[in-house]
PLY file of the C-alpha trace (Angstrom):
ply
format ascii 1.0
element vertex 282
property float x
property float y
property float z
element edge 281
property int vertex1
property int vertex2
end_header
44.42 -24.41 -18.75
45.29 -27.61 -16.91
45.71 -27.52 -13.16
47.71 -30.62 -12.06
47.36 -29.79 -8.37
43.61 -30.29 -8.67
43.73 -33.33 -10.96
41.53 -36.29 -10.03
43.09 -39.24 -8.22
43.84 -42.46 -10.08
40.82 -44.27 -8.69
38.54 -41.42 -9.78
39.99 -41.44 -13.30
39.43 -45.19 -13.59
35.90 -45.02 -12.18
34.75 -42.09 -14.32
36.64 -43.10 -17.45
37.95 -39.56 -17.93
39.66 -39.03 -21.26
40.40 -35.33 -21.09
42.20 -33.44 -18.32
40.13 -30.84 -16.44
40.27 -27.13 -17.24
40.74 -24.42 -14.63
38.35 -21.63 -15.60
36.56 -18.61 -14.17
32.78 -19.00 -14.50
29.92 -16.61 -13.80
27.69 -17.73 -10.95
24.59 -17.67 -13.12
26.24 -20.25 -15.40
26.40 -22.78 -12.56
23.56 -24.94 -11.29
22.95 -27.59 -8.67
22.64 -31.21 -9.75
18.95 -32.17 -10.24
19.27 -35.01 -7.68
20.76 -32.58 -5.15
17.82 -30.23 -5.73
15.26 -33.06 -5.51
16.41 -33.94 -2.00
16.54 -30.26 -0.99
20.12 -30.71 0.22
22.17 -27.77 1.42
25.54 -27.18 3.10
25.58 -27.29 6.90
26.06 -24.27 9.15
29.41 -25.76 10.19
30.60 -25.71 6.57
29.67 -22.03 6.20
31.37 -21.21 9.50
34.54 -22.96 8.36
34.60 -20.96 5.13
33.96 -17.69 6.97
37.01 -18.30 9.16
39.42 -18.57 6.22
37.82 -15.69 4.31
39.13 -15.06 0.79
41.21 -18.24 0.88
37.97 -20.22 0.60
37.72 -19.23 -3.05
41.30 -20.20 -3.89
40.11 -23.80 -4.17
38.05 -24.23 -7.34
34.48 -25.50 -7.46
34.31 -28.80 -9.34
31.81 -28.64 -12.21
30.88 -30.32 -15.47
31.36 -28.58 -18.82
27.68 -27.57 -18.83
27.82 -26.04 -15.35
26.55 -28.82 -13.06
28.19 -28.52 -9.63
29.91 -31.69 -8.42
31.80 -30.39 -5.40
31.88 -26.98 -3.71
28.23 -26.30 -2.88
29.08 -24.37 0.28
31.49 -22.10 -1.61
28.93 -21.63 -4.38
26.20 -20.55 -1.94
28.61 -18.32 -0.02
29.62 -16.65 -3.28
25.93 -16.02 -4.02
25.40 -14.46 -0.58
28.42 -12.23 -1.05
27.24 -11.12 -4.48
30.31 -12.35 -6.33
30.15 -12.29 -10.10
32.55 -15.15 -10.84
34.26 -18.08 -9.11
37.21 -20.28 -9.93
36.09 -23.66 -11.28
37.66 -26.96 -12.29
35.72 -28.15 -15.31
35.37 -31.82 -16.30
33.75 -33.50 -19.28
31.11 -35.49 -17.39
27.58 -36.61 -18.13
24.81 -35.95 -15.61
25.01 -39.55 -14.37
28.82 -39.43 -14.06
28.52 -36.14 -12.19
26.06 -37.75 -9.75
28.40 -40.68 -9.14
31.30 -38.37 -8.43
29.17 -36.04 -6.30
28.30 -38.98 -4.05
31.92 -40.14 -3.88
33.27 -36.68 -3.01
30.61 -36.07 -0.36
31.29 -38.96 1.97
30.67 -38.32 5.71
33.71 -36.09 6.10
32.18 -33.83 3.46
28.80 -33.61 5.10
26.46 -36.06 3.35
24.99 -38.76 5.60
24.71 -42.40 4.54
20.97 -41.97 4.08
21.38 -38.96 1.81
24.06 -40.70 -0.26
21.79 -43.73 -0.72
18.86 -41.52 -1.71
21.02 -39.75 -4.27
22.28 -43.06 -5.62
18.70 -44.22 -6.22
18.68 -41.87 -9.20
21.31 -44.12 -10.80
18.91 -47.09 -10.79
17.12 -46.45 -14.13
20.34 -46.19 -16.13
21.89 -49.24 -14.43
18.73 -51.26 -15.11
18.78 -50.16 -18.74
22.41 -51.24 -19.04
21.55 -54.61 -17.49
18.67 -55.09 -19.96
20.94 -54.20 -22.90
23.52 -56.72 -21.73
20.76 -59.30 -21.28
19.48 -58.81 -24.82
22.97 -58.68 -26.27
23.67 -62.03 -24.65
20.56 -63.51 -26.24
18.73 -64.02 -22.95
15.03 -63.12 -22.72
15.06 -61.01 -25.87
12.40 -58.33 -25.81
11.79 -58.80 -22.11
11.70 -55.74 -19.88
12.16 -57.85 -16.74
15.57 -58.45 -15.27
16.69 -61.78 -13.91
17.10 -62.10 -10.16
20.90 -62.12 -10.51
20.84 -58.92 -12.59
18.49 -57.24 -10.11
20.84 -58.10 -7.26
23.81 -56.84 -9.27
22.11 -53.48 -9.93
21.29 -53.24 -6.22
24.91 -53.94 -5.31
26.21 -51.35 -7.78
23.92 -48.65 -6.39
24.89 -49.50 -2.81
28.59 -49.42 -3.73
28.18 -46.02 -5.37
26.58 -44.70 -2.18
29.25 -46.25 0.01
26.77 -48.34 2.01
26.03 -52.05 2.29
23.25 -53.57 0.14
21.32 -54.24 3.35
21.53 -50.60 4.39
20.50 -49.55 0.90
17.37 -51.74 1.13
16.49 -50.11 4.46
16.88 -46.62 2.97
14.52 -47.61 0.17
11.96 -48.54 2.84
12.49 -45.22 4.63
11.38 -43.44 1.44
7.83 -44.61 2.22
7.94 -43.38 5.85
6.27 -40.27 7.19
8.18 -37.12 6.06
9.15 -36.36 9.66
10.74 -39.80 9.96
12.56 -39.33 6.66
13.93 -35.98 7.76
15.09 -37.34 11.14
16.85 -40.23 9.39
18.57 -38.01 6.84
19.81 -35.81 9.68
21.04 -38.94 11.55
18.79 -38.13 14.50
17.58 -41.71 14.28
19.38 -44.62 12.65
18.46 -46.05 9.27
17.76 -49.39 10.94
15.31 -47.91 13.46
13.53 -45.87 10.79
13.14 -48.93 8.54
11.51 -50.82 11.43
9.09 -47.97 12.10
8.01 -48.09 8.43
5.87 -51.11 9.28
3.68 -48.90 11.45
0.97 -46.44 10.46
1.91 -42.79 9.96
0.36 -41.88 13.32
2.27 -44.64 15.11
5.50 -43.58 13.43
5.12 -40.02 14.70
4.31 -41.34 18.18
7.50 -43.44 18.13
9.53 -40.40 17.07
8.00 -38.28 19.84
8.75 -40.99 22.43
12.30 -41.38 21.11
12.96 -37.67 21.34
11.51 -37.51 24.83
13.62 -40.45 25.99
16.70 -38.98 24.35
16.14 -35.67 26.15
15.68 -37.45 29.48
18.86 -39.48 28.96
20.81 -36.35 28.08
19.64 -34.57 31.23
20.50 -37.62 33.32
23.98 -37.84 31.83
24.63 -34.18 32.53
23.56 -34.55 36.18
25.71 -37.65 36.64
28.72 -35.97 35.03
28.26 -32.92 37.25
28.08 -35.10 40.39
31.05 -37.21 39.27
33.18 -34.08 38.82
32.48 -33.14 42.44
33.55 -36.60 43.61
36.66 -36.78 41.44
40.00 -37.12 43.25
41.54 -33.69 43.83
45.07 -34.73 44.65
47.08 -37.62 46.03
47.73 -36.94 49.76
50.08 -38.36 50.50
51.49 -40.44 47.68
51.29 -43.84 49.42
49.73 -45.61 52.38
53.19 -45.91 53.85
53.46 -42.13 54.09
50.12 -42.00 55.88
51.21 -44.59 58.47
54.71 -43.23 59.03
53.83 -41.29 62.26
52.04 -44.31 63.71
54.00 -47.31 62.48
57.71 -46.50 62.24
58.59 -49.99 61.06
55.91 -50.19 58.37
56.07 -52.81 55.64
57.71 -51.55 52.37
54.82 -53.18 50.51
52.54 -50.42 51.77
54.49 -47.86 49.74
52.93 -49.26 46.55
49.38 -48.52 47.69
48.29 -45.06 46.50
45.84 -42.99 48.54
43.42 -40.47 47.00
41.11 -37.93 48.67
37.58 -37.21 47.45
35.07 -34.64 48.59
32.01 -36.70 49.55
29.53 -36.77 52.42
28.72 -39.82 54.54
30.80 -42.70 55.78
32.36 -45.37 53.58
33.64 -48.83 54.49
0 1
1 2
2 3
3 4
4 5
5 6
6 7
7 8
8 9
9 10
10 11
11 12
12 13
13 14
14 15
15 16
16 17
17 18
18 19
19 20
20 21
21 22
22 23
23 24
24 25
25 26
26 27
27 28
28 29
29 30
30 31
31 32
32 33
33 34
34 35
35 36
36 37
37 38
38 39
39 40
40 41
41 42
42 43
43 44
44 45
45 46
46 47
47 48
48 49
49 50
50 51
51 52
52 53
53 54
54 55
55 56
56 57
57 58
58 59
59 60
60 61
61 62
62 63
63 64
64 65
65 66
66 67
67 68
68 69
69 70
70 71
71 72
72 73
73 74
74 75
75 76
76 77
77 78
78 79
79 80
80 81
81 82
82 83
83 84
84 85
85 86
86 87
87 88
88 89
89 90
90 91
91 92
92 93
93 94
94 95
95 96
96 97
97 98
98 99
99 100
100 101
101 102
102 103
103 104
104 105
105 106
106 107
107 108
108 109
109 110
110 111
111 112
112 113
113 114
114 115
115 116
116 117
117 118
118 119
119 120
120 121
121 122
122 123
123 124
124 125
125 126
126 127
127 128
128 129
129 130
130 131
131 132
132 133
133 134
134 135
135 136
136 137
137 138
138 139
139 140
140 141
141 142
142 143
143 144
144 145
145 146
146 147
147 148
148 149
149 150
150 151
151 152
152 153
153 154
154 155
155 156
156 157
157 158
158 159
159 160
160 161
161 162
162 163
163 164
164 165
165 166
166 167
167 168
168 169
169 170
170 171
171 172
172 173
173 174
174 175
175 176
176 177
177 178
178 179
179 180
180 181
181 182
182 183
183 184
184 185
185 186
186 187
187 188
188 189
189 190
190 191
191 192
192 193
193 194
194 195
195 196
196 197
197 198
198 199
199 200
200 201
201 202
202 203
203 204
204 205
205 206
206 207
207 208
208 209
209 210
210 211
211 212
212 213
213 214
214 215
215 216
216 217
217 218
218 219
219 220
220 221
221 222
222 223
223 224
224 225
225 226
226 227
227 228
228 229
229 230
230 231
231 232
232 233
233 234
234 235
235 236
236 237
237 238
238 239
239 240
240 241
241 242
242 243
243 244
244 245
245 246
246 247
247 248
248 249
249 250
250 251
251 252
252 253
253 254
254 255
255 256
256 257
257 258
258 259
259 260
260 261
261 262
262 263
263 264
264 265
265 266
266 267
267 268
268 269
269 270
270 271
271 272
272 273
273 274
274 275
275 276
276 277
277 278
278 279
279 280
280 281
């Protein structure tokens, strides 16, 4: 059964090269599985996603989970895990004819920031596309008669593969290179970067340090961040106490009326505000 309301957008059709329309089906939960790349990174839906689904209740399962014909989940991981927790036997699914690589590409595209995947996580997922893109580049190289039998790519081809992976992740090639560096960082640094606690740029700079120095930098960063947060809260609390309560009266002219009957009309444009503060001010 074809469900036009859930059909892919034109750009998605062009990118994935879909030839067949999707099918709206009911699938048993044990027939569905997470994408291997999703499992490798130990990704999971956020607490906010689960909370959002809990608010709408049964309506959450009116939108189908996007899957491949062999049960790989592309979109709808939060609904899938919620269905497991609730002990549901089946869920509504929108089934596409996609390979594992195509499913990964679409998974990354459909899980941009608004869907919960950070730039770092998208880039790490996209790294799994590298072998197939390199193989395609080698095949094109040999087909064109260049470096036949060579397993090494030219510099231009290497840069092209890098650009394709970065584009799939929705990040710049420079950011992608930094994420590749972060893969060699201490696990605590990797986790903080994936959670956007620290920026990809900062993490890539820390990669030059030893594991012990990296952890020290992270500890110092967290301590400084906590101090800054406390300072901001104290300043905001003090600023609220000093904030103007009301305009009394509306202009300087109104203030001077009892003392200067023939005041200048220009004074009426000067607004006066009262604040609750101790001490004298000039």
